C-alpha positions, 0 to 999 in steps of 0.5 A: 500500500502506498503512502497516500499523504506522500502521494498527494504532497510529494511530486517526486514520489508521485512521479515514481508511481507514474514511471511504473505505469500508474494511470495519472487520472487514477492517481489524482482521483485517488488523491481527491477521494483520500482527502474526502475520506480524511475530511469525512473522518474528522466530521464523523469523529466530531459527531461521535464526540457530540453524541457521547456528550449528549448521552451523558447529559441525559442522565444529568438533565432535570426531569422536565428537560430529559425528553428534549435531551433524548430527542437531541441525542437520537438526532445526533445518533442518526447523523452519526450513523449516516456519517459512518456509512459515508465514511465506510463507502469512501474508505472502501473506494480509497482502498480499492483504488490504492491497491492497484497503484504501484510502489513508486520507483526509486530515483536511481531506477532508469526509465523504460520497459523490459529493455530499459535496464542498466548494466551494473556489473559483468563477472566472468567470460561469455563462452561459446555454445557448449556441446549440449544445451541445458535441456539436452544434457539434462536428458542425455545424462538422465538428470531431467525427464520432461517427457514422462512428467508431461504424460503425468502432469502436462507441460512445464513439469519435470522429473529431477532424477539421480545425481541431479537430486543429490546436486539439488540438496547440496545446493539447498544445504550449502546456500542455507549454511551460507545464510545462517552464517549471515544471521538469517534464521532458516524457515520452512513456510506454508505453501498454501495461504489465504487471499488476504496474505497475497494482497498484503504481501503485494502480489494481488491484485496485479499478479493474480493470474500467475497464482494457482487457486484452490477455490474449494478451500479458499487457499492459494499456492505460493509462487515464493516463500516471500509470502509466508515470510512477509506475514511472519510479523503481521500486525507486530512491532519490531524493536529497532535495535533488533533490525535487520531481522533476516529470514531464509525461507525454503519452499516448493513454489508454484507459478502458472506462467500465464502469458508465456506460451511457447517460451522456454518449453524445454528443460527447467528454466520455466516450469510450474513447480520448483524449489527455492531458497529466499532471503527476506529482511525486515529493515530499519527505514533509514537503512533499507538501501544498505540492506539491498546492497547486502542482499545483492552482495550475497547473491553475487557471492553465490554465483562467484563461488559456483563459478558461473558467469553472470551480470547484474542489472538494475531493472527499469521502472516500467518492468518492475513489479508492483511492490518493488521500488528497486530491483537488481536481477542477477543473470547467468550466461547461457552459452546455448542461447548466447545471452544472459538469463535471469536466475535470481533477483533482489528488491527493496519494497520499502514500506509498501508491504509492511504498510498492508501487513501493519508491521512497524518499529519504534524510531526517533521519529515515532512509530514507523513502518519497517521496510521489507526486502527480498532476494532469491539466494538460490532458485534451484532449477535455474541454478542447476541448468546454469551448472549443466551448461557452464560446467559441462565437459567435451566428453558429455560429463558435468564437473560439480562446483567445488563448493558442492562436492563435500555435500553431494559426494560427487566430483563429476556427473558421468553420462549414464545409459538412459532408461528404456522408454515406450514413450512415443 
């Protein structure tokens, strides 16, 4: 939820929302309605005070005056009831309009859409195409089976098999150990949540078409453990001395991938079900931009130690999600495609989600909303495919990154005979 007073009074803040695609007429309509609601709230509270005072005066009135006092109090209650009804209608209108106004982009975010990003850093060399793409080598080595998964579940599902499973759990454990060493508390979150949690986390209404719904149970499958971590301190006040409070969430994630028909249909890049380790931080509002750089540094450290070539970009305003004021994408080089592809990202939501969740802290300025940040430490499937491509050898084997070898018991994943199949 945006800061409505700041939206009205701060032209730069308002411009940040417009740079993300907010409709200008919608924004100014919201500002007018919010001001009308504030005026109506003041009038309603004044009437409530008058009505309370009138009720007290009935008991103190002389008998000959009591009937007039009762009539006066009744008239005030009627006016109060009408005022409260009007206030409720205005508040509902304000909330409905405010839900679709995005968190304004930070001033450092470039203008533009998907291609308007700014390159911040490039690490490692851009290699020539490998002998096999990630999809081909995954199939050749018996690590990924999409054909059988399609038969069972439909497109964009995959079996992960054999040594790839050992590699997956090594990735998860290695990443968790790294985050625990940085004062992140590990959490396994619920993957089924109520609708209000997705609204307050900042995903609804914008991303509703990407989320699987269990209509009968009024529950939704999460696309990231960020949802559960954002709700962990819902309605609470955190001690400023304890900030930042950091969590590392692990979960399976589910996304419909609506609007991506025909894109990335092979391998593990764009599937409906995947596992992920997510960083989440509740930060002091004065220090959240430093915290964003900390999350970015951790993500870069992970890519560097996995010996993967990558670049860091700042996402342009028009390509930001509704909740993010600024986002870095970490993109890995895929030689088979001769381009960089996003594997992880980190974002500062400022007070956008905390305002909806009512998560606060006490500062020298009084009670303030905390700032929330998130970053993917390891998107398992996409990291696996990055390893498949960038660590494959001419003989068809894959060299396991050195940091993972003690955890998975493998130095090299060797080619194996593929199991026989009667699939067409």
